[in-house]
C-alpha positions as CSV (number, residue, x, y, z in Angstrom):
1,M,96.4,34.2,3.8
2,L,97.7,36.3,6.9
3,F,100.3,37.4,4.7
4,S,98.0,38.3,2.1
5,S,96.0,40.1,4.7
6,H,98.5,41.9,6.0
7,F,99.6,42.9,2.8
8,N,96.7,44.2,1.9
9,F,96.0,46.4,4.5
10,F,99.6,47.3,4.2
11,M,99.2,48.5,0.9
12,S,96.1,50.2,1.4
13,Y,97.9,52.1,4.2
14,A,100.4,53.1,2.5
15,I,98.7,54.3,-0.8
16,A,96.2,56.7,1.9
17,I,99.5,58.0,3.4
18,G,100.9,58.5,0.5
19,I,98.0,60.0,-1.2
20,G,97.5,62.4,1.7
21,A,101.5,63.3,1.3
22,T,101.4,64.3,-1.9
23,L,98.0,65.9,-1.1
24,F,99.8,68.2,1.4
25,M,102.7,68.9,-0.8
26,D,100.4,69.8,-3.4
27,L,99.0,72.2,-1.4
28,Y,102.1,74.2,-0.1
29,S,103.1,74.3,-3.5
30,Y,99.3,75.9,-4.3
31,T,99.8,77.9,-1.9
32,L,103.0,79.3,-2.9
33,K,101.7,79.6,-6.0
34,R,98.5,82.1,-5.2
35,V,100.0,84.0,-2.6
36,F,104.0,84.6,-4.1
37,Q,103.4,84.1,-7.4
38,V,106.2,80.9,-7.1
39,H,105.9,78.4,-9.5
40,S,106.6,74.6,-9.3
41,L,107.1,72.2,-11.5
42,D,104.9,71.5,-14.2
43,Y,103.8,67.7,-14.0
44,A,102.7,67.5,-17.8
45,L,106.4,67.5,-18.3
46,V,106.4,64.6,-16.0
47,G,103.8,63.3,-18.0
48,R,105.7,63.9,-21.3
49,W,108.8,61.8,-19.7
50,V,106.5,59.3,-19.1
51,L,104.8,58.7,-22.3
52,Y,108.7,59.3,-24.4
53,L,110.2,56.0,-22.1
54,D,109.1,54.0,-24.7
55,R,111.5,55.9,-27.3
56,Q,113.9,57.7,-24.9
57,L,115.0,57.8,-21.3
58,R,117.1,61.1,-21.7
59,H,116.4,64.7,-23.3
60,D,118.1,67.3,-24.1
61,N,115.5,70.1,-22.7
62,I,111.8,68.0,-22.2
63,V,110.9,71.3,-22.8
64,Q,111.3,71.5,-26.3
65,S,110.3,67.8,-26.7
66,P,106.6,68.1,-28.6
67,R,103.7,67.4,-26.6
68,M,102.4,64.3,-26.0
69,R,99.2,64.0,-25.9
70,H,97.3,63.2,-21.8
71,E,100.6,64.5,-20.7
72,T,99.4,66.3,-18.4
73,P,96.6,63.9,-16.6
74,V,99.2,61.2,-16.9
75,G,102.0,63.4,-15.0
76,W,99.3,64.4,-12.0
77,V,99.1,60.3,-12.0
78,C,102.3,59.4,-11.8
79,H,102.9,62.4,-9.2
80,Y,100.8,60.4,-6.9
81,I,101.7,56.8,-7.5
82,I,105.6,58.0,-6.9
83,G,103.9,59.3,-3.6
84,V,102.6,56.1,-2.6
85,V,105.3,54.3,-3.8
86,F,107.9,56.5,-1.1
87,S,105.3,56.0,1.3
88,A,105.3,52.5,1.5
89,I,108.9,52.5,1.4
90,F,108.9,54.2,4.3
91,L,106.5,52.3,6.0
92,F,108.3,49.4,5.0
93,L,111.6,50.9,6.9
94,G,110.0,51.5,9.7
95,Q,108.8,48.1,9.9
96,L,112.3,46.7,9.0
97,M,113.6,48.7,11.7
98,G,111.6,46.9,14.1
99,G,108.9,49.0,14.9
100,S,106.9,52.4,13.7
101,A,108.2,55.2,11.5
102,E,105.6,57.7,13.2
103,G,107.6,60.3,14.5
104,F,108.1,63.6,12.9
105,A,111.9,63.8,12.6
106,T,111.8,60.7,10.7
107,S,109.3,61.4,8.5
108,V,110.5,64.9,7.2
109,M,114.4,63.8,7.0
110,F,112.9,60.6,5.2
111,G,110.8,63.5,2.7
112,L,114.5,65.0,2.4
113,I,116.1,61.8,1.6
114,T,113.5,61.5,-1.5
115,V,114.8,64.8,-3.3
116,A,117.6,62.2,-4.8
117,F,114.9,61.2,-7.1
118,P,115.0,64.6,-9.0
119,F,118.0,65.2,-7.8
120,F,119.5,62.2,-10.0
121,I,117.0,60.6,-11.8
122,M,113.9,63.1,-12.8
123,Q,115.8,66.1,-13.4
124,P,119.4,64.7,-15.1
125,S,116.9,62.7,-17.5
126,F,114.6,66.0,-18.7
127,G,118.3,68.2,-19.4
128,F,118.3,69.8,-16.8
129,G,121.3,68.2,-14.9
130,I,121.8,67.1,-11.8
131,A,120.2,68.5,-9.4
132,A,119.2,71.0,-12.1
133,S,122.3,72.6,-12.5
134,K,121.3,73.3,-16.2
135,T,118.9,75.5,-15.8
136,P,118.8,78.7,-15.8
137,S,118.9,79.8,-11.8
138,P,120.0,76.2,-10.3
139,Y,119.9,77.0,-6.7
140,V,116.1,78.5,-6.6
141,A,115.7,75.1,-8.5
142,R,117.2,73.1,-5.7
143,L,115.7,74.9,-2.9
144,K,112.1,74.6,-4.7
145,S,112.7,70.7,-4.6
146,V,114.6,70.3,-1.0
147,T,111.3,72.8,0.4
148,A,108.5,70.5,-1.8
149,H,110.2,67.1,-0.4
150,I,110.6,68.2,3.3
151,M,106.3,69.2,2.7
152,F,106.3,65.8,1.8
153,G,108.0,64.3,4.7
154,I,105.3,66.4,7.0
155,G,102.4,65.4,4.9
156,I,103.7,61.5,5.9
157,Y,103.7,62.3,9.7
158,L,100.5,64.5,9.4
159,S,98.6,61.3,7.4
160,I,100.3,59.0,9.8
161,L,98.5,60.9,12.2
162,I,95.2,61.3,10.6
163,L,95.1,57.3,10.0
164,T,96.3,57.0,13.6
165,S,93.4,59.2,15.4
166,L,90.6,57.3,13.2
167,G,92.1,54.0,15.0
168,F,93.9,52.7,12.0
169,E,97.3,51.2,13.0
170,I,100.2,49.4,10.9
């Protein structure tokens, strides 16, 4: 019973941190779009990829693949689920290392490490190549991915600070 209650609390904490960190990353992307007209990933493409998974894992160019019904909401839900999963991994690794991983540098470094997911799984699966190598501006795409994931790491840190200030600790 103790394990079950600890696991439930851990997951609640991971969900709160994951949503907070992903929301922070999205606010950063929204600000870039509104202020500087810099566009980020269209999460409809994530939804399209997920909805195609029963038929194919990799696309030649997912932009050219036929649109799927409900791809935008599916993409956004998956985006937040991925944020929660990454946050759970972050918290688990912190506990595995014998303490909390609440430091700013640790959070940002973890966010930076998570960029491996789009570089080596998502972008190749979308037909964009490893680390966006097949896109028209690979260095721009890489910079956008890296900064977005650094913002995710900062979001982890801020979410932990907020939860801690409210009296929650894992």
